[in-house]
Backbone atoms as SQL, in Angstrom:
CREATE TABLE atoms (id INTEGER PRIMARY KEY, chain TEXT, resi INTEGER, resn TEXT, atom TEXT, x REAL, y REAL, z REAL);
INSERT INTO atoms VALUES
  (1, 'A', 1, 'MET', 'N', 122.003, 110.559, 108.160),
  (2, 'A', 1, 'MET', 'CA', 122.146, 109.088, 107.688),
  (3, 'A', 1, 'MET', 'C', 122.651, 108.168, 108.709),
  (4, 'A', 2, 'THR', 'N', 122.329, 106.842, 108.582),
  (5, 'A', 2, 'THR', 'CA', 122.900, 106.068, 109.528),
  (6, 'A', 2, 'THR', 'C', 124.284, 105.602, 109.277),
  (7, 'A', 3, 'ASN', 'N', 125.047, 105.025, 110.015),
  (8, 'A', 3, 'ASN', 'CA', 126.442, 104.604, 109.970),
  (9, 'A', 3, 'ASN', 'C', 126.555, 103.755, 108.597),
  (10, 'A', 4, 'LYS', 'N', 125.515, 102.903, 108.483),
  (11, 'A', 4, 'LYS', 'CA', 125.571, 101.882, 107.278),
  (12, 'A', 4, 'LYS', 'C', 125.408, 102.675, 106.028),
  (13, 'A', 5, 'GLN', 'N', 124.523, 103.610, 106.044),
  (14, 'A', 5, 'GLN', 'CA', 124.414, 104.350, 104.712),
  (15, 'A', 5, 'GLN', 'C', 125.593, 105.285, 104.465),
  (16, 'A', 6, 'VAL', 'N', 126.299, 105.801, 105.454),
  (17, 'A', 6, 'VAL', 'CA', 127.563, 106.687, 105.227),
  (18, 'A', 6, 'VAL', 'C', 128.538, 105.671, 104.639),
  (19, 'A', 7, 'PHE', 'N', 128.709, 104.461, 105.299),
  (20, 'A', 7, 'PHE', 'CA', 129.659, 103.601, 104.868),
  (21, 'A', 7, 'PHE', 'C', 129.450, 103.151, 103.317),
  (22, 'A', 8, 'ILE', 'N', 128.236, 102.794, 102.989),
  (23, 'A', 8, 'ILE', 'CA', 127.944, 102.452, 101.728),
  (24, 'A', 8, 'ILE', 'C', 128.247, 103.629, 100.579),
  (25, 'A', 9, 'GLN', 'N', 127.848, 104.788, 101.066),
  (26, 'A', 9, 'GLN', 'CA', 128.125, 105.924, 100.143),
  (27, 'A', 9, 'GLN', 'C', 129.531, 106.094, 100.025),
  (28, 'A', 10, 'GLU', 'N', 130.423, 106.133, 101.060),
  (29, 'A', 10, 'GLU', 'CA', 131.802, 106.248, 101.018),
  (30, 'A', 10, 'GLU', 'C', 132.512, 105.159, 100.097),
  (31, 'A', 11, 'VAL', 'N', 131.991, 103.942, 100.288),
  (32, 'A', 11, 'VAL', 'CA', 132.650, 102.825, 99.635),
  (33, 'A', 11, 'VAL', 'C', 132.218, 102.974, 98.126),
  (34, 'A', 12, 'GLU', 'N', 130.973, 103.402, 97.820),
  (35, 'A', 12, 'GLU', 'CA', 130.746, 103.469, 96.329),
  (36, 'A', 12, 'GLU', 'C', 131.549, 104.739, 95.829),
  (37, 'A', 13, 'GLY', 'N', 131.934, 105.668, 96.513),
  (38, 'A', 13, 'GLY', 'CA', 132.793, 106.760, 96.033),
  (39, 'A', 13, 'GLY', 'C', 134.061, 106.210, 95.779),
  (40, 'A', 14, 'PHE', 'N', 134.581, 105.149, 96.379),
  (41, 'A', 14, 'PHE', 'CA', 135.979, 104.722, 96.051),
  (42, 'A', 14, 'PHE', 'C', 135.944, 103.511, 94.993),
  (43, 'A', 15, 'VAL', 'N', 134.754, 103.080, 94.580),
  (44, 'A', 15, 'VAL', 'CA', 134.636, 102.053, 93.511),
  (45, 'A', 15, 'VAL', 'C', 135.432, 102.580, 92.170),
  (46, 'A', 16, 'GLY', 'N', 135.214, 103.769, 91.802),
  (47, 'A', 16, 'GLY', 'CA', 135.957, 104.230, 90.663),
  (48, 'A', 16, 'GLY', 'C', 137.535, 104.058, 90.775),
  (49, 'A', 17, 'GLN', 'N', 138.029, 104.176, 92.024),
  (50, 'A', 17, 'GLN', 'CA', 139.495, 104.040, 92.175),
  (51, 'A', 17, 'GLN', 'C', 139.917, 102.570, 92.312),
  (52, 'A', 18, 'LEU', 'N', 139.113, 101.702, 92.270),
  (53, 'A', 18, 'LEU', 'CA', 139.445, 100.265, 92.364),
  (54, 'A', 18, 'LEU', 'C', 139.817, 99.654, 91.197),
  (55, 'A', 19, 'SER', 'N', 140.620, 98.469, 91.184),
  (56, 'A', 19, 'SER', 'CA', 140.931, 97.790, 90.041),
  (57, 'A', 19, 'SER', 'C', 139.607, 97.189, 89.453),
  (58, 'A', 20, 'ALA', 'N', 139.651, 96.770, 88.276),
  (59, 'A', 20, 'ALA', 'CA', 138.570, 96.260, 87.505),
  (60, 'A', 20, 'ALA', 'C', 137.961, 95.118, 88.306),
  (61, 'A', 21, 'GLU', 'N', 138.752, 94.107, 88.756),
  (62, 'A', 21, 'GLU', 'CA', 138.406, 92.948, 89.548),
  (63, 'A', 21, 'GLU', 'C', 137.693, 93.399, 90.812),
  (64, 'A', 22, 'ALA', 'N', 138.188, 94.503, 91.540),
  (65, 'A', 22, 'ALA', 'CA', 137.602, 94.681, 92.838),
  (66, 'A', 22, 'ALA', 'C', 136.310, 95.382, 92.630),
  (67, 'A', 23, 'ALA', 'N', 136.237, 96.251, 91.559),
  (68, 'A', 23, 'ALA', 'CA', 134.917, 96.950, 91.141),
  (69, 'A', 23, 'ALA', 'C', 134.010, 96.000, 90.681),
  (70, 'A', 24, 'SER', 'N', 134.360, 94.884, 90.030),
  (71, 'A', 24, 'SER', 'CA', 133.510, 93.858, 89.567),
  (72, 'A', 24, 'SER', 'C', 132.842, 93.146, 90.748),
  (73, 'A', 25, 'TYR', 'N', 133.652, 92.843, 91.756),
  (74, 'A', 25, 'TYR', 'CA', 133.188, 92.067, 92.852),
  (75, 'A', 25, 'TYR', 'C', 132.238, 92.890, 93.734),
  (76, 'A', 26, 'PHE', 'N', 132.536, 94.238, 93.805),
  (77, 'A', 26, 'PHE', 'CA', 131.742, 95.145, 94.504),
  (78, 'A', 26, 'PHE', 'C', 130.275, 95.213, 93.880),
  (79, 'A', 27, 'ASN', 'N', 130.326, 95.290, 92.497),
  (80, 'A', 27, 'ASN', 'CA', 129.097, 95.384, 91.906),
  (81, 'A', 27, 'ASN', 'C', 128.290, 94.106, 91.873),
  (82, 'A', 28, 'GLU', 'N', 128.917, 93.052, 91.946),
  (83, 'A', 28, 'GLU', 'CA', 128.239, 91.653, 91.758),
  (84, 'A', 28, 'GLU', 'C', 127.722, 91.335, 93.302),
  (85, 'A', 29, 'VAL', 'N', 128.540, 91.604, 94.318),
  (86, 'A', 29, 'VAL', 'CA', 128.180, 91.088, 95.596),
  (87, 'A', 29, 'VAL', 'C', 127.534, 92.151, 96.539),
  (88, 'A', 30, 'VAL', 'N', 128.188, 93.192, 96.689),
  (89, 'A', 30, 'VAL', 'CA', 127.674, 94.306, 97.558),
  (90, 'A', 30, 'VAL', 'C', 126.469, 94.851, 97.067),
  (91, 'A', 31, 'LYS', 'N', 126.491, 95.395, 95.807),
  (92, 'A', 31, 'LYS', 'CA', 125.289, 95.949, 95.420),
  (93, 'A', 31, 'LYS', 'C', 124.147, 94.861, 95.176),
  (94, 'A', 32, 'ALA', 'N', 124.427, 93.588, 95.065),
  (95, 'A', 32, 'ALA', 'CA', 123.342, 92.607, 94.809),
  (96, 'A', 32, 'ALA', 'C', 122.653, 92.466, 96.254),
  (97, 'A', 33, 'ARG', 'N', 123.429, 92.721, 97.345),
  (98, 'A', 33, 'ARG', 'CA', 122.718, 92.676, 98.588),
  (99, 'A', 33, 'ARG', 'C', 121.545, 93.640, 98.795),
  (100, 'A', 34, 'LYS', 'N', 121.890, 94.782, 98.117),
  (101, 'A', 34, 'LYS', 'CA', 120.822, 95.825, 98.198),
  (102, 'A', 34, 'LYS', 'C', 119.448, 95.431, 97.493),
  (103, 'A', 35, 'VAL', 'N', 119.694, 94.809, 96.276),
  (104, 'A', 35, 'VAL', 'CA', 118.764, 94.335, 95.529),
  (105, 'A', 35, 'VAL', 'C', 117.884, 93.105, 96.196),
  (106, 'A', 36, 'ASN', 'N', 118.663, 92.390, 97.025),
  (107, 'A', 36, 'ASN', 'CA', 118.183, 91.195, 97.513),
  (108, 'A', 36, 'ASN', 'C', 117.311, 91.404, 98.775),
  (109, 'A', 37, 'LYS', 'N', 117.185, 92.716, 99.196),
  (110, 'A', 37, 'LYS', 'CA', 116.311, 92.959, 100.349),
  (111, 'A', 37, 'LYS', 'C', 114.743, 92.553, 99.837),
  (112, 'A', 38, 'LYS', 'N', 114.496, 92.741, 98.674),
  (113, 'A', 38, 'LYS', 'CA', 113.209, 92.329, 98.149),
  (114, 'A', 38, 'LYS', 'C', 113.060, 90.774, 98.193),
  (115, 'A', 39, 'GLU', 'N', 114.137, 90.056, 97.821),
  (116, 'A', 39, 'GLU', 'CA', 114.020, 88.633, 97.997),
  (117, 'A', 39, 'GLU', 'C', 114.000, 88.137, 99.359),
  (118, 'A', 40, 'LEU', 'N', 114.789, 88.899, 100.265),
  (119, 'A', 40, 'LEU', 'CA', 114.572, 88.600, 101.685),
  (120, 'A', 40, 'LEU', 'C', 113.278, 88.808, 102.241),
  (121, 'A', 41, 'GLU', 'N', 112.530, 89.932, 101.895),
  (122, 'A', 41, 'GLU', 'CA', 111.140, 90.168, 102.162),
  (123, 'A', 41, 'GLU', 'C', 110.262, 88.996, 101.758),
  (124, 'A', 42, 'LYS', 'N', 110.408, 88.643, 100.413),
  (125, 'A', 42, 'LYS', 'CA', 109.626, 87.571, 99.910),
  (126, 'A', 42, 'LYS', 'C', 109.830, 86.193, 100.650),
  (127, 'A', 43, 'ALA', 'N', 111.093, 85.943, 100.906),
  (128, 'A', 43, 'ALA', 'CA', 111.386, 84.726, 101.766),
  (129, 'A', 43, 'ALA', 'C', 110.743, 84.690, 103.037),
  (130, 'A', 44, 'THR', 'N', 110.894, 85.827, 103.742),
  (131, 'A', 44, 'THR', 'CA', 110.234, 86.043, 105.142),
  (132, 'A', 44, 'THR', 'C', 108.713, 85.843, 104.944),
  (133, 'A', 45, 'VAL', 'N', 108.038, 86.431, 104.025),
  (134, 'A', 45, 'VAL', 'CA', 106.594, 86.322, 104.008),
  (135, 'A', 45, 'VAL', 'C', 106.215, 84.851, 103.585),
  (136, 'A', 46, 'MET', 'N', 106.835, 84.180, 102.761),
  (137, 'A', 46, 'MET', 'CA', 106.496, 82.951, 102.373),
  (138, 'A', 46, 'MET', 'C', 106.894, 81.875, 103.360),
  (139, 'A', 47, 'ARG', 'N', 107.940, 82.000, 104.012),
  (140, 'A', 47, 'ARG', 'CA', 108.298, 81.038, 105.053),
  (141, 'A', 47, 'ARG', 'C', 107.115, 81.318, 106.176),
  (142, 'A', 48, 'GLY', 'N', 106.773, 82.437, 106.417),
  (143, 'A', 48, 'GLY', 'CA', 105.732, 82.592, 107.406),
  (144, 'A', 48, 'GLY', 'C', 104.370, 82.044, 106.967),
  (145, 'A', 49, 'ALA', 'N', 104.138, 82.159, 105.841),
  (146, 'A', 49, 'ALA', 'CA', 102.966, 81.666, 105.263),
  (147, 'A', 49, 'ALA', 'C', 102.847, 80.203, 105.325),
  (148, 'A', 50, 'ILE', 'N', 103.990, 79.465, 104.866),
  (149, 'A', 50, 'ILE', 'CA', 104.086, 78.143, 104.922),
  (150, 'A', 50, 'ILE', 'C', 103.943, 77.625, 106.422),
  (151, 'A', 51, 'LEU', 'N', 104.633, 78.255, 107.231),
  (152, 'A', 51, 'LEU', 'CA', 104.411, 77.829, 108.631),
  (153, 'A', 51, 'LEU', 'C', 103.205, 77.969, 109.305),
  (154, 'A', 52, 'ALA', 'N', 102.463, 79.086, 108.926),
  (155, 'A', 52, 'ALA', 'CA', 101.135, 79.283, 109.450),
  (156, 'A', 52, 'ALA', 'C', 100.079, 78.280, 108.879),
  (157, 'A', 53, 'PHE', 'N', 100.346, 77.996, 107.641),
  (158, 'A', 53, 'PHE', 'CA', 99.522, 76.875, 107.023),
  (159, 'A', 53, 'PHE', 'C', 99.692, 75.424, 107.645),
  (160, 'A', 54, 'LEU', 'N', 100.893, 75.264, 107.766),
  (161, 'A', 54, 'LEU', 'CA', 101.264, 73.781, 108.463),
  (162, 'A', 54, 'LEU', 'C', 100.696, 73.864, 110.007),
  (163, 'A', 55, 'GLU', 'N', 100.826, 75.055, 110.660),
  (164, 'A', 55, 'GLU', 'CA', 100.343, 75.057, 111.936),
  (165, 'A', 55, 'GLU', 'C', 98.859, 74.951, 112.030),
  (166, 'A', 56, 'ALA', 'N', 98.151, 75.613, 111.088),
  (167, 'A', 56, 'ALA', 'CA', 96.786, 75.532, 111.063),
  (168, 'A', 56, 'ALA', 'C', 96.217, 74.038, 110.719),
  (169, 'A', 57, 'ASN', 'N', 97.125, 73.340, 110.146),
  (170, 'A', 57, 'ASN', 'CA', 96.761, 71.976, 109.928),
  (171, 'A', 57, 'ASN', 'C', 97.700, 70.954, 110.500),
  (172, 'A', 58, 'ARG', 'N', 98.016, 71.183, 111.838),
  (173, 'A', 58, 'ARG', 'CA', 98.917, 70.470, 112.567),
  (174, 'A', 58, 'ARG', 'C', 98.629, 69.015, 112.535),
  (175, 'A', 59, 'GLY', 'N', 99.662, 68.169, 112.271),
  (176, 'A', 59, 'GLY', 'CA', 99.414, 66.770, 112.352),
  (177, 'A', 59, 'GLY', 'C', 99.114, 66.083, 110.923),
  (178, 'A', 60, 'THR', 'N', 98.969, 66.944, 110.050),
  (179, 'A', 60, 'THR', 'CA', 98.716, 66.590, 108.647),
  (180, 'A', 60, 'THR', 'C', 99.877, 66.761, 107.845),
  (181, 'A', 61, 'GLN', 'N', 100.292, 65.852, 106.909),
  (182, 'A', 61, 'GLN', 'CA', 101.600, 66.055, 106.167),
  (183, 'A', 61, 'GLN', 'C', 101.119, 66.490, 104.845),
  (184, 'A', 62, 'PHE', 'N', 101.866, 67.567, 104.192),
  (185, 'A', 62, 'PHE', 'CA', 101.640, 68.070, 102.915),
  (186, 'A', 62, 'PHE', 'C', 102.895, 67.992, 102.087),
  (187, 'A', 63, 'ASP', 'N', 102.844, 67.876, 100.784),
  (188, 'A', 63, 'ASP', 'CA', 103.793, 67.901, 99.821),
  (189, 'A', 63, 'ASP', 'C', 103.877, 69.339, 99.329),
  (190, 'A', 64, 'ARG', 'N', 104.978, 69.623, 98.563),
  (191, 'A', 64, 'ARG', 'CA', 105.057, 71.142, 98.100),
  (192, 'A', 64, 'ARG', 'C', 104.037, 71.650, 97.209),
  (193, 'A', 65, 'VAL', 'N', 103.427, 70.599, 96.457),
  (194, 'A', 65, 'VAL', 'CA', 102.295, 71.054, 95.505),
  (195, 'A', 65, 'VAL', 'C', 101.105, 71.416, 96.334),
  (196, 'A', 66, 'GLU', 'N', 100.776, 70.562, 97.397),
  (197, 'A', 66, 'GLU', 'CA', 99.659, 70.812, 98.148),
  (198, 'A', 66, 'GLU', 'C', 99.824, 72.186, 98.994),
  (199, 'A', 67, 'ILE', 'N', 100.981, 72.423, 99.441),
  (200, 'A', 67, 'ILE', 'CA', 101.226, 73.606, 100.212),
  (201, 'A', 67, 'ILE', 'C', 101.017, 74.733, 99.203),
  (202, 'A', 68, 'GLY', 'N', 101.743, 74.864, 98.057),
  (203, 'A', 68, 'GLY', 'CA', 101.568, 75.882, 97.068),
  (204, 'A', 68, 'GLY', 'C', 100.240, 76.122, 96.573),
  (205, 'A', 69, 'ASP', 'N', 99.491, 75.093, 96.291),
  (206, 'A', 69, 'ASP', 'CA', 98.046, 75.209, 95.860),
  (207, 'A', 69, 'ASP', 'C', 97.304, 75.759, 96.976),
  (208, 'A', 70, 'ALA', 'N', 97.421, 75.469, 98.159),
  (209, 'A', 70, 'ALA', 'CA', 96.507, 75.874, 99.214),
  (210, 'A', 70, 'ALA', 'C', 96.967, 77.377, 99.416),
  (211, 'A', 71, 'LEU', 'N', 98.097, 77.744, 99.437),
  (212, 'A', 71, 'LEU', 'CA', 98.449, 79.284, 99.595),
  (213, 'A', 71, 'LEU', 'C', 97.899, 80.021, 98.305),
  (214, 'A', 72, 'PHE', 'N', 97.971, 79.382, 97.137),
  (215, 'A', 72, 'PHE', 'CA', 97.391, 80.199, 96.057),
  (216, 'A', 72, 'PHE', 'C', 96.024, 80.344, 96.187),
  (217, 'A', 73, 'ASP', 'N', 95.316, 79.192, 96.420),
  (218, 'A', 73, 'ASP', 'CA', 93.789, 79.181, 96.532),
  (219, 'A', 73, 'ASP', 'C', 93.351, 80.295, 97.759),
  (220, 'A', 74, 'ALA', 'N', 94.159, 80.339, 98.719),
  (221, 'A', 74, 'ALA', 'CA', 93.686, 81.298, 99.865),
  (222, 'A', 74, 'ALA', 'C', 93.675, 82.723, 99.251),
  (223, 'A', 75, 'GLY', 'N', 94.594, 83.035, 98.322),
  (224, 'A', 75, 'GLY', 'CA', 94.554, 84.275, 97.584),
  (225, 'A', 75, 'GLY', 'C', 95.038, 85.566, 98.580),
  (226, 'A', 76, 'GLU', 'N', 95.851, 85.181, 99.405),
  (227, 'A', 76, 'GLU', 'CA', 96.296, 86.221, 100.468),
  (228, 'A', 76, 'GLU', 'C', 97.537, 86.870, 100.054),
  (229, 'A', 77, 'PHE', 'N', 98.213, 86.546, 98.899),
  (230, 'A', 77, 'PHE', 'CA', 99.463, 86.966, 98.587),
  (231, 'A', 77, 'PHE', 'C', 99.507, 87.592, 97.193),
  (232, 'A', 78, 'ASP', 'N', 100.401, 88.616, 97.120),
  (233, 'A', 78, 'ASP', 'CA', 100.592, 89.126, 95.800),
  (234, 'A', 78, 'ASP', 'C', 101.274, 88.098, 94.959),
  (235, 'A', 79, 'GLU', 'N', 100.796, 88.060, 93.611),
  (236, 'A', 79, 'GLU', 'CA', 101.313, 87.097, 92.820),
  (237, 'A', 79, 'GLU', 'C', 102.931, 87.027, 92.693),
  (238, 'A', 80, 'GLU', 'N', 103.472, 88.153, 92.919),
  (239, 'A', 80, 'GLU', 'CA', 105.177, 88.152, 92.866),
  (240, 'A', 80, 'GLU', 'C', 105.678, 87.313, 93.931),
  (241, 'A', 81, 'TYR', 'N', 104.878, 86.941, 95.062),
  (242, 'A', 81, 'TYR', 'CA', 105.404, 86.141, 96.028),
  (243, 'A', 81, 'TYR', 'C', 105.196, 84.655, 95.664),
  (244, 'A', 82, 'LEU', 'N', 104.398, 84.354, 95.031),
  (245, 'A', 82, 'LEU', 'CA', 103.725, 82.884, 94.936),
  (246, 'A', 82, 'LEU', 'C', 104.109, 82.338, 93.577),
  (247, 'A', 83, 'LEU', 'N', 104.129, 83.166, 92.554),
  (248, 'A', 83, 'LEU', 'CA', 104.240, 82.660, 91.122),
  (249, 'A', 83, 'LEU', 'C', 105.415, 82.881, 90.584),
  (250, 'A', 84, 'ASN', 'N', 105.870, 82.013, 89.747),
  (251, 'A', 84, 'ASN', 'CA', 107.251, 82.332, 88.994),
  (252, 'A', 84, 'ASN', 'C', 107.052, 83.114, 87.724),
  (253, 'A', 85, 'ASP', 'N', 108.026, 83.115, 86.912),
  (254, 'A', 85, 'ASP', 'CA', 108.040, 84.044, 85.798),
  (255, 'A', 85, 'ASP', 'C', 107.036, 83.452, 84.736),
  (256, 'A', 86, 'LYS', 'N', 106.723, 82.200, 84.759),
  (257, 'A', 86, 'LYS', 'CA', 105.776, 81.613, 83.856),
  (258, 'A', 86, 'LYS', 'C', 104.278, 81.858, 84.232),
  (259, 'A', 87, 'GLY', 'N', 104.027, 82.345, 85.406),
  (260, 'A', 87, 'GLY', 'CA', 102.811, 82.543, 85.994),
  (261, 'A', 87, 'GLY', 'C', 102.068, 81.351, 86.711),
  (262, 'A', 88, 'THR', 'N', 102.937, 80.403, 87.053),
  (263, 'A', 88, 'THR', 'CA', 102.537, 79.223, 87.700),
  (264, 'A', 88, 'THR', 'C', 103.157, 79.226, 89.176),
  (265, 'A', 89, 'VAL', 'N', 102.487, 78.413, 90.021),
  (266, 'A', 89, 'VAL', 'CA', 102.912, 78.520, 91.495),
  (267, 'A', 89, 'VAL', 'C', 104.495, 77.947, 91.423),
  (268, 'A', 90, 'ALA', 'N', 105.238, 78.683, 92.086),
  (269, 'A', 90, 'ALA', 'CA', 106.618, 78.382, 92.122),
  (270, 'A', 90, 'ALA', 'C', 106.930, 77.187, 93.260),
  (271, 'A', 91, 'TYR', 'N', 106.638, 76.004, 92.686),
  (272, 'A', 91, 'TYR', 'CA', 106.780, 74.872, 93.672),
  (273, 'A', 91, 'TYR', 'C', 108.355, 74.591, 94.145),
  (274, 'A', 92, 'ASN', 'N', 109.248, 75.047, 93.450),
  (275, 'A', 92, 'ASN', 'CA', 110.645, 74.853, 93.724),
  (276, 'A', 92, 'ASN', 'C', 110.865, 75.888, 94.850),
  (277, 'A', 93, 'SER', 'N', 110.236, 77.016, 94.858),
  (278, 'A', 93, 'SER', 'CA', 110.435, 78.016, 95.952),
  (279, 'A', 93, 'SER', 'C', 109.768, 77.511, 97.233),
  (280, 'A', 94, 'ILE', 'N', 108.711, 76.861, 97.046),
  (281, 'A', 94, 'ILE', 'CA', 107.884, 76.286, 98.235),
  (282, 'A', 94, 'ILE', 'C', 108.787, 75.273, 98.889),
  (283, 'A', 95, 'THR', 'N', 109.411, 74.368, 97.995),
  (284, 'A', 95, 'THR', 'CA', 110.524, 73.414, 98.551),
  (285, 'A', 95, 'THR', 'C', 111.576, 74.050, 99.249),
  (286, 'A', 96, 'ALA', 'N', 112.258, 75.167, 98.664),
  (287, 'A', 96, 'ALA', 'CA', 113.307, 75.851, 99.294),
  (288, 'A', 96, 'ALA', 'C', 112.926, 76.388, 100.590),
  (289, 'A', 97, 'TYR', 'N', 111.811, 77.149, 100.663),
  (290, 'A', 97, 'TYR', 'CA', 111.364, 77.800, 101.960),
  (291, 'A', 97, 'TYR', 'C', 110.971, 76.833, 102.951),
  (292, 'A', 98, 'SER', 'N', 110.357, 75.593, 102.600),
  (293, 'A', 98, 'SER', 'CA', 110.054, 74.495, 103.557),
  (294, 'A', 98, 'SER', 'C', 111.232, 73.980, 104.034),
  (295, 'A', 99, 'ASN', 'N', 112.222, 73.763, 103.169),
  (296, 'A', 99, 'ASN', 'CA', 113.571, 73.123, 103.803),
  (297, 'A', 99, 'ASN', 'C', 114.230, 74.016, 104.801),
  (298, 'A', 100, 'GLN', 'N', 114.204, 75.418, 104.447),
  (299, 'A', 100, 'GLN', 'CA', 114.604, 76.349, 105.340),
  (300, 'A', 100, 'GLN', 'C', 114.100, 76.197, 106.681),
  (301, 'A', 101, 'LEU', 'N', 112.798, 76.031, 106.737),
  (302, 'A', 101, 'LEU', 'CA', 112.099, 75.830, 107.919),
  (303, 'A', 101, 'LEU', 'C', 112.432, 74.548, 108.672),
  (304, 'A', 102, 'VAL', 'N', 112.699, 73.500, 107.851),
  (305, 'A', 102, 'VAL', 'CA', 113.117, 72.136, 108.511),
  (306, 'A', 102, 'VAL', 'C', 114.563, 72.366, 109.183),
  (307, 'A', 103, 'ASN', 'N', 115.331, 73.177, 108.427),
  (308, 'A', 103, 'ASN', 'CA', 116.643, 73.473, 108.986),
  (309, 'A', 103, 'ASN', 'C', 116.742, 74.304, 110.337),
  (310, 'A', 104, 'ASP', 'N', 115.639, 75.074, 110.323),
  (311, 'A', 104, 'ASP', 'CA', 115.384, 75.901, 111.526),
  (312, 'A', 104, 'ASP', 'C', 114.789, 75.097, 112.710),
  (313, 'A', 105, 'GLY', 'N', 114.465, 73.803, 112.370),
  (314, 'A', 105, 'GLY', 'CA', 113.767, 73.014, 113.480),
  (315, 'A', 105, 'GLY', 'C', 112.269, 73.425, 113.670),
  (316, 'A', 106, 'LEU', 'N', 111.572, 74.090, 112.721),
  (317, 'A', 106, 'LEU', 'CA', 110.145, 74.560, 112.926),
  (318, 'A', 106, 'LEU', 'C', 109.310, 73.622, 112.098),
  (319, 'A', 107, 'VAL', 'N', 109.804, 72.872, 111.319),
  (320, 'A', 107, 'VAL', 'CA', 108.959, 72.035, 110.443),
  (321, 'A', 107, 'VAL', 'C', 109.595, 70.565, 110.325),
  (322, 'A', 108, 'VAL', 'N', 108.810, 69.529, 110.358),
  (323, 'A', 108, 'VAL', 'CA', 109.423, 68.205, 110.125),
  (324, 'A', 108, 'VAL', 'C', 109.143, 67.652, 108.681),
  (325, 'A', 109, 'LYS', 'N', 110.216, 67.201, 108.047),
  (326, 'A', 109, 'LYS', 'CA', 110.260, 66.737, 106.826),
  (327, 'A', 109, 'LYS', 'C', 110.290, 65.283, 106.839),
  (328, 'A', 110, 'SER', 'N', 109.459, 64.415, 105.971),
  (329, 'A', 110, 'SER', 'CA', 109.519, 63.065, 105.862),
  (330, 'A', 110, 'SER', 'C', 109.281, 62.567, 104.514),
  (331, 'A', 111, 'GLU', 'N', 109.745, 61.363, 104.213),
  (332, 'A', 111, 'GLU', 'CA', 109.470, 60.866, 102.799),
  (333, 'A', 111, 'GLU', 'C', 108.348, 59.717, 102.945),
  (334, 'A', 112, 'VAL', 'N', 107.435, 59.941, 102.092),
  (335, 'A', 112, 'VAL', 'CA', 106.260, 58.959, 102.175),
  (336, 'A', 112, 'VAL', 'C', 106.317, 58.326, 100.708),
  (337, 'A', 113, 'LYS', 'N', 106.114, 56.997, 100.914),
  (338, 'A', 113, 'LYS', 'CA', 106.068, 56.091, 99.733),
  (339, 'A', 113, 'LYS', 'C', 104.647, 56.211, 99.037),
  (340, 'A', 114, 'VAL', 'N', 104.625, 56.729, 97.784),
  (341, 'A', 114, 'VAL', 'CA', 103.267, 56.869, 97.058),
  (342, 'A', 114, 'VAL', 'C', 103.496, 55.960, 95.794),
  (343, 'A', 115, 'GLY', 'N', 102.810, 54.860, 95.822),
  (344, 'A', 115, 'GLY', 'CA', 103.058, 53.972, 94.690),
  (345, 'A', 115, 'GLY', 'C', 104.476, 53.563, 94.542),
  (346, 'A', 116, 'LYS', 'N', 105.107, 53.824, 93.399),
  (347, 'A', 116, 'LYS', 'CA', 106.503, 53.467, 93.161),
  (348, 'A', 116, 'LYS', 'C', 107.485, 54.561, 93.445),
  (349, 'A', 117, 'SER', 'N', 106.965, 55.706, 93.754),
  (350, 'A', 117, 'SER', 'CA', 107.807, 56.864, 94.053),
  (351, 'A', 117, 'SER', 'C', 107.727, 57.329, 95.476),
  (352, 'A', 118, 'THR', 'N', 108.555, 58.184, 95.815),
  (353, 'A', 118, 'THR', 'CA', 108.607, 58.683, 97.132),
  (354, 'A', 118, 'THR', 'C', 108.466, 60.243, 97.115),
  (355, 'A', 119, 'LYS', 'N', 107.457, 60.669, 97.988),
  (356, 'A', 119, 'LYS', 'CA', 107.148, 62.134, 98.091),
  (357, 'A', 119, 'LYS', 'C', 107.664, 62.702, 99.386),
  (358, 'A', 120, 'VAL', 'N', 108.255, 63.834, 99.325),
  (359, 'A', 120, 'VAL', 'CA', 108.596, 64.622, 100.451),
  (360, 'A', 120, 'VAL', 'C', 107.392, 65.228, 101.071),
  (361, 'A', 121, 'LYS', 'N', 107.208, 65.200, 102.276),
  (362, 'A', 121, 'LYS', 'CA', 106.042, 65.722, 102.892),
  (363, 'A', 121, 'LYS', 'C', 106.621, 66.569, 104.091),
  (364, 'A', 122, 'TYR', 'N', 105.677, 67.640, 104.387),
  (365, 'A', 122, 'TYR', 'CA', 106.139, 68.605, 105.617),
  (366, 'A', 122, 'TYR', 'C', 104.997, 68.684, 106.404),
  (367, 'A', 123, 'SER', 'N', 105.306, 68.753, 107.823),
  (368, 'A', 123, 'SER', 'CA', 104.200, 69.016, 108.774),
  (369, 'A', 123, 'SER', 'C', 104.877, 69.704, 110.083),
  (370, 'A', 124, 'VAL', 'N', 104.065, 69.890, 110.975),
  (371, 'A', 124, 'VAL', 'CA', 104.561, 70.431, 112.296),
  (372, 'A', 124, 'VAL', 'C', 103.901, 69.654, 113.338);
């Protein structure tokens, strides 16, 4: 076993000896990190897909719906990556992943006036 696995195993052994508050914190935070590996994988795949899509269409701006629909139409991803619980494209996730790419300096975010409203567009 790796050092990390040994550490986790030993800490889990001590959880029964902890106060209720400490055990609750452990279960909510530490164990949640194990579960979040799947979410981390999903985020990594989707961020890569969004970046690849924008790179392939360099110089063109897209909003979250256009990006989500293009990725869905490409059909390259498992539904669990792109769809929400309702079975529709998870546009809010597209926004979150795109904003992470903006924060990393990989994507440019701009606001474009469309009629009376303003749309957020992403490009590279």
